[in-house]
Every structure is written in C-alpha cells, then in structure tokens.
C-alpha positions in Angstrom: 0.0 -0.2 0.2 3.1 2.1 0.2 5.6 2.4 -2.7 8.9 1.3 -1.8 12.1 1.4 -4.1 13.2 -2.6 -3.2 9.5 -4.0 -3.1 8.3 -4.1 -6.6 6.9 -6.6 -9.3 6.9 -6.5 -13.1 5.7 -8.7 -15.6 4.4 -11.5 -13.6 0.9 -11.9 -15.6 2.7 -13.8 -18.4 1.2 -10.9 -20.7 -2.1 -12.1 -19.9 -4.6 -9.3 -18.6 -7.4 -11.0 -16.1 -10.6 -13.2 -17.6 -13.9 -12.7 -16.4 -14.0 -16.5 -15.0 -10.5 -16.6 -13.9 -10.9 -15.4 -10.4 -14.0 -17.7 -9.5 -12.5 -20.8 -11.2 -9.2 -20.5 -9.9 -10.2 -19.4 -6.6 -12.6 -22.5 -6.3 -10.0 -24.8 -7.6 -7.2 -23.8 -5.0 -9.7 -23.8 -2.3 -9.9 -27.4 -2.9 -6.3 -28.2 -3.6 -3.9 -25.4 -1.9 -1.1 -27.5 -3.8 -2.9 -26.4 -6.9 -0.1 -24.1 -8.9 2.6 -26.5 -7.7 2.1 -28.9 -10.2 1.4 -27.0 -13.5 0.4 -30.0 -15.6 -2.1 -31.0 -13.7 -3.4 -27.2 -13.0 -3.9 -27.0 -16.9 -6.2 -29.9 -16.8 -8.0 -28.8 -13.6 -8.5 -24.9 -14.9 -8.5 -26.1 -18.7 -5.8 -23.4 -20.0 -2.6 -23.7 -20.8 0.6 -23.1 -18.7 1.1 -20.0 -19.2 -2.3 -18.8 -18.4 -2.0 -21.0 -15.3 0.8 -18.9 -14.1 -1.0 -15.8 -15.0 -4.1 -16.7 -13.1 -2.0 -17.6 -10.0 -0.3 -14.1 -10.6 -3.7 -12.2 -10.4 -5.0 -14.4 -7.7 -2.0 -12.9 -5.4 -1.9 -9.7 -7.0 -5.9 -9.4 -6.3 -5.0 -10.7 -2.2 -6.9 -13.7 -2.6 -3.8 -16.0 -1.9 -1.7 -15.3 1.1 1.9 -14.8 0.1 3.3 -16.1 2.9 1.1 -19.5 4.0 -0.1 -20.2 0.3 -3.4 -20.4 1.5 -6.6 -18.6 1.1 -6.9 -15.3 2.5 -10.1 -14.6 4.9 -11.2 -11.9 2.3 -11.1 -14.4 -0.7 -13.1 -16.7 1.3 -15.6 -14.4 2.1 -16.4 -13.3 -1.4 -15.6 -16.4 -3.4 -16.2 -19.2 -1.3 -18.7 -21.4 -3.2 -20.7 -22.1 -0.5 -20.7 -19.3 1.9 -19.1 -16.3 -0.1 -20.8 -12.9 -0.9 -20.5 -13.0 -4.8 -18.1 -16.0 -5.8 -19.4 -15.5 -9.5 -18.5 -11.7 -9.7 -22.4 -10.7 -10.4 -22.2 -7.5 -7.9 -20.7 -4.3 -9.3 -19.4 -3.6 -5.8 -17.0 -6.8 -6.0 -15.5 -5.2 -9.0 -14.9 -1.8 -7.2 -13.2 -3.7 -4.5 -11.0 -5.9 -6.5 -10.0 -2.9 -8.6 -9.0 -1.5 -4.9 -7.3 -4.6 -4.1 -5.2 -4.9 -7.3 -4.3 -1.0 -7.4 -3.2 -0.3 -3.7 -1.1 -3.6 -4.2 1.8 -1.5 -4.7 4.4 -4.6 -4.0 2.8 -7.1 -6.2 1.1 -5.1 -9.0 3.2 -2.0 -9.3 2.5 -1.0 -12.6 -1.2 -0.9 -11.7 -0.6 0.8 -8.6 1.8 3.7 -10.0 -1.0 4.3 -13.0 -3.5 4.9 -10.6 -2.0 6.8 -7.8 0.7 8.8 -9.3 -0.2 9.1 -13.2 -3.1 12.0 -13.6 -2.8 12.7 -17.3 -6.3 12.4 -18.6 -5.2 11.7 -22.2 -2.3 9.3 -22.9 -1.0 6.5 -25.3 0.6 3.6 -24.5 4.2 5.0 -25.4 3.5 8.2 -23.1 2.9 5.8 -20.2 6.0 3.8 -21.1 8.0 6.9 -20.7 6.7 8.2 -17.7 6.6 4.9 -16.0 10.3 4.5 -17.1 11.0 8.0 -15.6 9.5 7.4 -12.1 11.2 4.1 -11.9 14.7 6.0 -12.9 13.8 8.2 -9.8 12.1 6.0 -7.2 13.2 2.2 -7.9 16.5 0.9 -7.0 18.2 -0.2 -10.2 18.6 -3.9 -9.7 14.8 -4.1 -9.1 13.9 -2.0 -12.4 12.5 -4.1 -15.3 13.7 -4.4 -19.1 11.9 -2.4 -21.5 10.2 -5.3 -22.9 8.5 -6.3 -19.6 7.8 -2.5 -19.0 6.0 -2.7 -22.7 4.1 -5.6 -21.6 3.1 -4.1 -18.4 1.6 -1.1 -19.9 -0.1 -3.0 -22.6 -1.6 -5.4 -20.1 -3.0 -2.5 -18.2 -4.8 -1.0 -20.9 -6.5 -4.3 -21.8 -7.3 -4.7 -18.1 -9.1 -1.5 -17.9 -10.4 -0.6 -21.4 -12.8 -2.6 -23.2 -11.7 -4.0 -26.8 -12.7 -2.0 -29.8 -11.5 -4.0 -32.4 -13.0 -6.6 -34.4 -10.8 -9.5 -33.6 -11.9 -12.4 -31.7 -10.4 -15.1 -29.4 -9.0 -15.3 -26.2 -6.9 -12.3 -26.8 -10.1 -10.2 -27.5 -12.1 -11.0 -24.5 -12.4 -8.2 -22.0 -11.4 -8.0 -18.4 -14.1 -8.0 -15.7 -12.3 -4.7 -14.5 -12.9 -3.0 -18.0 -16.8 -2.6 -17.1 -15.7 0.1 -14.3 -14.6 2.3 -17.4 -11.5 3.7 -15.5 -9.7 3.7 -18.7 -11.3 4.3 -22.3 -9.9 3.5 -25.6 -11.0 6.1 -28.4 -8.6 5.3 -30.8 -5.5 3.3 -31.8 -3.6 3.1 -28.8 -5.2 6.4 -27.6 -6.7 6.5 -24.4 -9.0 8.4 -21.5 -8.7 8.4 -18.0 -11.0 11.2 -16.3 -11.8 12.0 -12.5 -15.4 11.7 -12.4 -18.6 10.8 -10.1 -18.6 7.0 -10.7 -22.4 6.8 -9.3 -22.1 3.0 -9.4 -18.9 3.2 -7.0 -20.7 2.1 -3.3 -19.5 4.5 -0.7 -19.0 1.4 1.2 -16.1 0.2 -0.8 -14.8 3.7 -0.5 -14.9 3.4 3.1 -13.1 -0.1 2.9 -10.1 1.7 1.1 -10.2 4.5 3.5 -10.0 2.2 6.6 -7.4 -0.1 5.2 -5.3 2.9 4.6 -5.7 4.4 7.9 -5.2 0.9 9.8 -1.8 0.4 7.6 -0.6 3.9 8.8 -2.4 3.4 12.4 -4.1 6.5 12.1 -7.7 7.6 13.7 -7.5 11.1 11.7 -6.4 11.5 8.4 -6.6 14.8 6.3 -9.4 14.4 3.3 -6.5 15.8 1.1 -4.7 12.3 1.9 -7.1 10.6 0.9 -7.6 12.3 -2.3 -4.1 12.2 -3.7 -1.1 10.0 -2.8 0.8 11.7 0.1 4.2 10.1 1.6 4.4 7.2 -1.3 0.8 6.0 -0.1 -1.9 4.4 -2.3 -4.9 7.3 -2.7 -8.2 5.8 -2.6 -9.6 9.4 -4.5 -6.9 8.8 -7.3 -7.5 4.7 -7.4 -11.0 5.3 -7.9 -10.6 8.2 -10.4 -13.0 10.6 -8.2 -12.5 14.1 -8.2 -12.6 16.1 -5.2 -16.0 17.3 -5.1 -17.1 13.5 -6.1 -14.6 12.0 -3.6 -16.5 14.3 -0.9 -19.7 12.9 -2.1 -18.8 9.6 -1.1 -17.4 10.4 2.2 -20.1 12.7 2.9 -22.6 9.8 2.4 -20.5 7.4 4.3 -20.4 9.6 7.3 -24.1 10.5 6.9 -24.9 6.4 6.7 -22.4 5.5 9.1 -22.3 8.4 11.6 -21.2 6.1 14.6 -18.1 5.7 13.4 -16.8 8.3 10.7 -17.0 12.1 11.5 -15.9 14.8 9.1 -14.6 17.9 10.6 -13.1 21.2 9.2 -10.5 22.9 11.6 -8.8 26.1 10.2 -9.5 25.2 6.9 -8.1 21.8 7.3 -10.9 18.9 6.7 -10.2 15.9 8.3 -12.0 12.6 8.4 -12.2 10.8 12.1 -12.7 7.6 13.0 -15.0 8.1 16.1 -15.5 4.1 17.1 -13.5 1.1 15.8 -14.6 -0.1 12.7 -12.6 -2.7 10.5 -12.6 -2.5 6.9 -14.2 -6.0 6.8 -17.1 -5.0 9.1 -17.8 -1.9 6.3 -17.8 -4.8 3.5 -20.1 -6.9 5.4 -22.9 -3.9 5.7 -22.4 -3.5 2.2 -23.3 -7.0 1.1 -26.0 -7.1 3.5 -27.5 -4.1 1.8 -26.6 -5.6 -1.4 -28.5 -8.6 -1.0 -31.7 -7.1 0.5 -31.8 -4.8 -2.4 -31.6 -7.7 -4.9 -33.9 -9.3 -2.8 -36.5 -6.7 -3.1 -35.8 -6.1 -6.9 -36.6 -10.1 -7.2 
C-alpha cells in the first residue's frame, strides 16, 4: 500500500490480462487444493487453460490479495467473497465486488506496481501507451533501485496489460486475446483510438460509498491512524496509495462519497474542518471487513427486493 524502492514486481502476468472467469474458477480450485499451482501440468487440466495462463491466474489471484503470499492459502477476504458455499459474490455478479477488486489490485504496490503507479501517480487524462511507458520509466529511474527495475520489454508488456485490463476492446478481433477483463466494466480507462486512451476523474455513480470506506479504513489501519486529512485520501501522500486517485474520483465526487459514508455510518465516521483543514475521524473502532459486511448485507436486500 506504500511505494517502496525495493519492493516492486513487474511482468508476472505472463502478458495475459485478467479474464472474467479466472478468479472464480481459480479460487474454487485453489480452495479445494492449495497445492494446485505447484503442479502446473495438473493445473492445466483442472483449470482448462495452458501453462502460461495457469501462471497468470495464480499471479492475478495473488495480486488481488486472494492468496496469502506467506502461507500460500486462501485469504480470509478471498473466502468471504469467493467461497462457493458461503461467499458473498463467488461469480462476480455484484458491481461493488469489481470496485473492491480494483482497489485490492491498484493498492498492491508490491505485487502490481505498474497498476498501482498508474492509478496513484499518473494523473494525465489523455495518453497513449508510449507516453505511459515513458512516464513509468521516468518514475522507476527516480524511485526504484536499479537492480529492481524491469527490462524495457517487460515494461512494454505491463503497459499493454494495464490497457487491456481496464479498457474495453475496440477492435473486431475474436478469440482469447479479445476477451475483456471484468475490470473493464468500471470505465476507468476508455480507448478512443489506436493506442489512445482517456482516464478521467469523475463521479462514478456505481461506486458504493462502502467500498470507498473499505479503502479508507484499510489505509488508516495500515498507517495506524484514527484521523486523516481529506487531502491525503484524495491524492497520494508520503508514497501511500490514494483512494481518491485509485477510484478516479475528482475532489467534489470524493467528498460526496465520504459525506454519504459519514451520514450512513455516523457512529464511526465524523467529518470536521478546523482552520481550513478537512479531516476524517474514526470516532469508534470499525474494521474494513465490518464495512464490507454492511455493504453486502444491504446489496443482497436490494437484490431480494428487486426480485
């Protein structure tokens, strides 16, 4: 969640962006067999994909914080979302889950460094892939130790995968390569020409305030804070991942989300302004998982009422 010069990762996706069924299918198989990825040949049969895709599925599950990097077991959050019997959204049908996965990826500075850099550090609205490569290369020269910097080819692949991960395919191509990522549904990057893209800071009506709150609580917990300036939530400060930037919310839109959070969970969140400094207080202890549970409870009630 904090950018560090010696803890970075590039190119581990085997040049494959995330596909729709990979997390659901991969997590179910991994939950049954935690040794799944130790035998790549067997995993190709279980998952029904090639060897490189097996490695890519493993990478995306780890980058999305569904697999614990230390004990190589499903994380509690992964089980909470993807468990086939008790999970809240095992088949990625809830828009809030997509926003949650986006945060989990884009805040993972150590496993998804290029993605985290783009959303927290790169704020140009219109760009192409060559511009992104140049900007990322400049950042690495300044902020990442030389022995941890990737080769130019790896950098190129990371930028290409980033675009395919978040932008809907515009070409008429068919086949596996043309399959969109579930995160392309969020509209965070839009392709409008050959290698030309737009990533604007907007309102994002479909982004639940609870998912923003989840990100805020994760950041506050990581930094061991009970009070945080709103500006540090909107823009990256002290090299920490930034909820406002990661969700591509402009200042007014971010404030609307935080105000909704403070209104609906007034026991926990309090907004104050002192001497022109806007701050968010955590009035009583609340974990990010508590807020996530509240979101899914509400979402399922709304789904039941609609049915």
